[in-house]
Structures are given as C-alpha cells and as structure tokens.
C-alpha positions in Angstrom: -21.8 -135.7 15.8 -21.6 -137.6 19.2 -23.4 -140.8 19.9 -23.4 -143.0 22.8 -22.2 -146.7 23.0 -23.2 -148.3 25.9 -20.9 -151.6 26.9 -23.7 -153.3 28.9 -25.1 -156.8 28.3 -28.2 -155.9 29.5 -31.2 -155.4 27.0 -33.4 -153.5 29.7 -31.1 -151.1 30.9 -29.2 -150.3 28.1 -31.6 -148.0 26.0 -32.6 -146.2 29.1 -29.0 -145.2 30.0 -28.6 -144.2 26.5 -31.9 -141.7 26.7 -30.4 -140.5 30.2 -26.9 -139.8 29.1 -28.1 -138.1 26.2 -30.4 -135.7 27.9 -27.7 -135.2 30.8 -25.2 -134.1 27.9 -28.3 -132.1 26.3 -29.0 -130.3 29.7 -25.1 -129.7 30.3 -25.1 -127.6 27.4 -28.7 -126.1 27.1 -29.4 -125.2 30.2 -26.1 -123.2 31.0 -26.6 -121.4 28.1 -30.1 -120.2 28.9 -29.0 -119.0 32.3 -26.6 -117.0 30.7 -29.1 -115.5 28.7 -31.1 -114.8 31.5 -28.1 -113.5 33.7 -27.3 -110.8 30.9 -31.1 -109.8 30.7 -30.7 -109.6 34.7 -27.7 -107.7 34.8 -28.9 -105.1 32.1 -31.9 -104.7 34.1 -30.0 -104.1 37.3 -28.2 -101.5 35.4 -31.4 -99.7 34.4 -33.1 -100.0 37.8 -30.0 -100.1 40.6 -32.2 -99.6 43.3 -33.8 -103.3 42.8 -32.2 -104.9 46.0 -33.5 -108.2 44.6 -31.8 -108.0 41.5 -28.2 -108.9 42.7 -29.4 -111.6 44.7 -31.1 -113.3 41.7 -28.3 -112.8 39.4 -25.9 -114.6 42.1 -28.9 -117.4 42.3 -28.5 -117.9 38.4 -24.9 -118.2 38.2 -24.8 -120.6 41.1 -27.6 -122.4 39.1 -25.8 -122.7 36.1 -22.5 -123.7 37.6 -24.2 -126.8 39.3 -26.4 -127.9 36.2 -23.0 -127.7 34.1 -21.3 -130.1 37.0 -24.0 -132.5 37.4 -23.0 -135.0 34.9 -19.7 -135.0 36.3 -20.5 -135.4 39.7 -22.8 -138.4 38.7 -20.0 -140.0 36.7 -17.4 -139.6 39.9 -20.1 -141.4 42.0 -20.8 -144.2 39.4 -16.9 -144.5 38.8 -16.3 -144.7 42.7 -18.9 -147.6 42.8 -17.3 -149.4 40.1 -19.0 -152.7 39.1 -20.2 -153.3 42.2 -24.0 -152.9 40.8 -25.3 -153.3 37.3 -26.3 -149.4 37.0 -22.6 -148.2 37.8 -21.1 -151.4 35.7 -23.2 -150.0 32.7 -23.0 -146.3 33.1 -19.2 -146.9 33.5 -18.7 -148.5 30.1 -20.7 -145.9 28.2 -18.7 -143.6 26.2 -19.1 -141.1 23.7 -17.9 -141.6 20.0 -17.2 -139.4 17.2 -19.0 -140.3 13.7 -16.4 -138.9 11.0 -15.8 -140.0 7.5 -13.9 -142.9 7.9 -15.8 -144.8 10.7 -19.4 -145.5 11.4 -20.5 -145.9 14.9 -23.5 -147.7 16.1 -25.1 -146.6 19.6 -26.2 -149.0 22.3 -25.3 -151.3 25.5 -22.9 -154.1 26.3 -20.5 -153.0 26.5 -16.6 -160.6 12.7 -16.3 -163.8 0.7 -18.2 -164.1 -2.0 -18.5 -167.5 -3.7 -19.7 -171.0 -3.0 -18.2 -172.5 0.2 -14.6 -174.2 -0.1 -13.3 -176.9 2.0 -12.6 -176.2 5.6 -9.0 -176.7 5.7 -8.8 -174.2 2.7 -10.6 -171.5 5.2 -7.6 -171.9 7.7 -4.7 -171.5 5.0 -6.5 -168.5 3.5 -7.8 -167.8 0.0 -4.7 -167.8 -2.1 -4.8 -165.4 -5.0 -8.5 -165.0 -4.4 -8.8 -162.4 -1.7 -10.4 -159.4 -1.2 -7.3 -157.3 -0.9 -5.9 -155.7 -3.9 -3.2 -153.8 -4.1 -2.6 -150.7 -6.4 -6.6 -149.6 -5.3 -8.3 -148.8 -2.2 -10.5 -151.7 -0.7 -13.5 -150.7 0.9 -14.4 -152.9 4.0 -17.2 -152.8 6.7 -17.3 -154.3 9.8 -20.4 -155.3 11.1 -21.1 -156.8 14.7 -20.8 -155.9 18.6 -18.1 -155.6 21.4 -16.7 -158.5 20.0 -15.5 -156.6 17.2 -15.1 -153.0 18.8 -13.3 -153.9 22.0 -9.6 -153.4 21.7 -10.3 -152.3 18.0 -10.1 -155.2 16.0 -10.8 -153.2 12.6 -7.9 -150.7 13.5 -5.5 -153.4 14.2 -6.8 -155.4 11.0 -6.0 -151.8 9.0 -2.3 -151.8 10.7 -1.6 -155.2 9.3 -2.9 -154.6 6.1 -1.2 -151.3 5.5 2.5 -152.8 6.6 1.8 -155.5 3.9 1.1 -152.8 1.3 -2.7 -152.8 1.0 -4.8 -149.8 0.8 -7.9 -150.2 3.0 -11.1 -147.7 3.7 -12.5 -149.5 7.1 -15.8 -148.5 8.4 -17.5 -150.3 11.3 -21.0 -150.4 12.3 -20.9 -151.6 16.0 -23.6 -151.8 18.8 -22.3 -153.6 22.4 -24.4 -156.6 22.7 -26.5 -156.4 19.3 -27.1 -158.9 17.3 -26.9 -159.0 13.3 -30.7 -158.9 13.1 -30.8 -155.9 15.5 -28.1 -154.2 13.3 -29.9 -155.1 10.2 -33.5 -153.8 11.5 -32.1 -150.5 13.0 -28.9 -149.3 11.2 -30.0 -150.9 7.5 -29.7 -147.0 6.1 -25.7 -147.0 7.6 -25.2 -150.5 6.8 -26.4 -150.1 3.1 -25.2 -146.4 2.5 -22.3 -147.3 0.3 -20.8 -150.1 -2.0 -18.2 -151.9 -0.1 -15.9 -154.4 -1.8 -16.3 -156.9 1.1 -18.0 -157.1 4.6 -16.9 -158.8 7.8 -19.8 -159.9 10.0 -20.0 -161.1 13.8 -22.8 -162.5 15.5 -23.8 -161.8 19.2 -22.6 -164.3 22.0 -25.8 -165.7 22.6 -27.3 -166.0 19.2 -24.1 -167.5 18.0 -23.9 -170.2 20.6 -27.5 -171.1 21.1 -29.6 -170.3 18.4 -28.9 -171.3 14.7 -31.9 -169.9 13.0 -31.8 -166.4 14.7 -27.8 -166.5 13.4 -28.8 -167.4 9.9 -31.6 -165.1 9.8 -29.9 -161.9 11.4 -26.4 -162.7 8.7 -28.9 -162.9 5.8 -30.5 -159.8 6.6 -27.3 -157.9 6.8 -26.1 -159.6 3.6 -28.9 -159.0 1.4 -28.6 -155.0 2.5 -25.3 -154.6 1.4 -25.7 -156.9 -1.7 -28.4 -154.6 -2.7 -25.6 -151.8 -3.2 -22.9 -154.1 -4.6 -23.9 -157.7 -6.0 -20.3 -158.6 -5.9 -19.4 -157.7 -2.5 -17.4 -160.4 -0.6 -19.1 -161.4 2.2 -17.0 -162.7 5.3 -18.6 -164.5 8.9 -16.4 -164.8 11.6 -16.6 -168.1 13.2 -15.7 -167.2 16.8 -15.2 -168.5 20.2 -18.5 -168.5 22.3 -17.4 -168.0 25.6 -13.7 -168.6 27.1 -15.4 -171.6 29.4 -17.0 -172.8 26.7 -16.7 -176.8 26.1 -14.9 -177.5 22.5 -18.0 -179.4 21.4 -20.0 -175.9 21.8 -17.2 -174.1 19.8 -17.2 -176.7 17.0 -21.2 -176.9 16.7 -21.1 -173.3 16.3 -18.1 -173.3 13.7 -20.4 -176.0 11.8 -23.3 -173.3 12.1 -21.1 -170.7 10.4 -19.9 -172.9 7.7 -23.8 -173.7 7.1 -24.9 -169.9 6.8 -21.6 -169.3 4.6 -22.8 -172.4 2.1 -26.4 -170.8 2.0 -25.2 -167.3 1.3 -22.6 -167.9 -0.8 -20.0 -166.4 1.9 -16.6 -167.3 3.3 -15.8 -168.2 7.1 -12.9 -166.4 9.0 -12.3 -169.3 11.7 -10.3 -166.6 14.4 -12.4 -168.9 17.1 -10.1 -171.8 15.9 -6.8 -169.3 16.2 -7.8 -168.9 19.7 -8.5 -172.8 20.3 -4.4 -172.9 18.5 -3.2 -170.6 20.6 -4.8 -171.8 23.9 -3.0 -175.3 23.4 0.2 -174.0 22.3 1.1 -171.3 24.9 0.1 -169.4 27.9 -0.8 -166.2 26.2 -4.1 -164.5 27.7 -6.1 -163.9 25.0 -9.3 -162.6 27.1 -10.3 -159.6 29.3 -13.1 -161.6 30.7 -15.4 -164.1 29.5 -16.8 -163.2 26.5 -14.7 -160.5 25.2 -10.9 -160.3 23.6 -8.2 -158.6 25.1 -5.4 -156.7 23.2 -3.6 -160.1 22.3 -7.2 -161.8 21.3 -8.2 -158.5 18.9 -4.4 -158.7 17.6 -5.0 -162.5 16.8 -8.5 -161.7 15.6 -7.0 -159.4 13.4 -4.3 -161.5 12.0 -6.9 -164.1 11.3 -9.0 -162.0 9.6 -6.2 -160.4 7.3 -5.0 -163.8 6.3 -8.5 -164.6 4.8 -9.2 -161.3 3.2 -5.9 -161.3 1.8 -5.0 -164.7 1.1 -1.8 -164.7 1.9 -0.7 -168.4 2.8 2.0 -166.7 5.4 1.4 -163.3 7.1 4.8 -161.2 7.2 4.0 -157.9 9.1 6.0 -156.0 11.6 2.9 -154.3 12.9 2.5 -155.7 16.4 -0.3 -152.9 17.6 1.7 -152.3 20.7 2.2 -155.6 21.6 5.6 -156.9 22.6 7.5 -158.2 19.9 7.9 -161.8 21.5 3.7 -162.3 22.2 3.0 -160.7 18.7 5.6 -163.0 16.9 4.0 -166.0 18.7 0.7 -165.0 17.7 1.5 -164.7 14.3 3.5 -168.3 14.4 -0.3 -169.6 15.6 -2.1 -168.1 12.4 0.6 -169.4 10.2 0.9 -173.0 11.5 
C-alpha cells in the first residue's frame, strides 16, 4: 500500500496536495486501463465492420488520449521540478513523495515536508539510564517513534536501529510520522495505528511551533499519545525528546523548552531524551554542521540525535559503535565523543 507524505509546513495547502496527488495517481492507473478496454472494443468492432471509416480514427484518438493521461503526472512533476522552491506550491509539490507501508514500518501521511518511571535528576538523563534502559539483549525490543519531519528527515529511526544492532540489540522499530504534524494531530487522526499493538517503548517528538511556544498544547498532545500506547501496554516506557527549536533560536528559548519537556515527563511518568542539548554541545565544541535548514537536521544531525536516543534507551554510559550511518569516520567519531562527554 502506498501513501503520500508532504513535507510542507503550510497546513492549508498540505491536505489539498495530498488529495490532488492521490487523484492524479489514481487517474494515471485507472483511466488508461479504461481507454485500453474501450480501444479493444473498438478494434473488435472494426474487425466486424471494416467499412467503418471513422473507426480507425477513433482508435487512434483513444490511443493518444491514453498516452497523454498516463504522462500528465510526469509532466506536472517535471514542471514543478523546474520551478523548484521559487513558489510555495512547487516547493510543497516537490517534497511530496510516496511511502510503502509494510510490516516493519508505519508511515503517516501529510504535510511539511522524538521511559516509564518517575522523573530522575536532569544530570542523570544526560548520562543515560545505566542498568535500567529499555533495550534488552537476548530478546526483541519493539519501539515506536511518533513525530514529524524532525524524526523522519535523514531517517533517525533507521540510524538508531543501525547503532542498536551494532551493539548486539535486536530491535523492531516502527514509526508514525507526518510532516508538520503535532502530537495532538497524530493522536486524533492515527490512534488506530499508534495503538495497533503493544510496544516496549515509544519515542515522542513534538512539532516545532508547539514545542517552542505552547506548553499546554505540547502537554495535551503528549498525554494523548501516551494514553493510547499505555492502553495496549501499561508498562511501556515513554521517552520524550527535548529538541532544539530552530537553529537560530536563542539559548534561553531552548532551555525553556527543555524544562517544559522535563515537566511533561514528570507528569506522565516518562523519560527525557536530550538530543537538543547534544546539538548545543556539538555546536560549542566543533564546526560540524547539523542542520539542513533552520528547523531540520541533516545527516550529521540525524546521527547525533540517534546516538543520544540510543544512549538513553540502552542505558550505556559510553557509546561504542562502528556504525557510522554513511558519515565519514572522523565526523562520526566526533559526534560520538560529544554524546559521551
């Protein structure tokens, strides 16, 4: 089954493009099939009535129509690709892509286009939860990531899986992601997916604007998702990612958001993952670029977040891995040093 995700921050345009692209995809498949059926009927009719002079012309017109309809989506994509990011419409269109929903990953469509016990001391979060992590060797740990493009861009769940596997953990990682979505959006629209089965742990990530400016919406959204997953497994460990807001956000704004995440964790009996602070540490100690734009992580940033998530979920005080997720070894080793420091 294929479903569309739009990496577009415009909430009004996103749903419209979802509908348009799905309709175009349907037309591209169904209309040519119908035209081919009609074409066969015409050919049979022409065989039985060879004197029908207009029959051949109708057949030719149908063939041309089928070809045109089939290539319309491709033509539109070429035009939008040529325009690039110059308009909102073309930018959102170009960021729309198709995902496959299989047994190992849940994908949630849309636009755009991060532990269960009482909260512990802040400094202990940054060191990891030694001896009390969610990952257990000798068994499969089922993990669900719930968030948006700050989870999906550069595949943070995939990088986390690589790091975990390199350390001997067997993880079954799923994700429910929708570009630009808030946790409330995901809880309201995709509860059946989020609560489809029992998970050992769930990693939550809130939308940028909510995370940075609306505590009540952040808290309510997190609690909605947590209630859904706990209805399937009351012992599920919940992890809430304390992220950066924007690359350009001041330190005071980030610290405020981190404290919000800590408060929500206390109220929900959850853990905090401080990958935002890992970004701060890295930025102050090296020149590695972690951002693809003002909001989203690039490959380096995704790897740094994945390391931070792994450290908290595993409880390892020091990360040792030879899995570099395609990064050059010097960059990867420096990011590992940042998380271990």
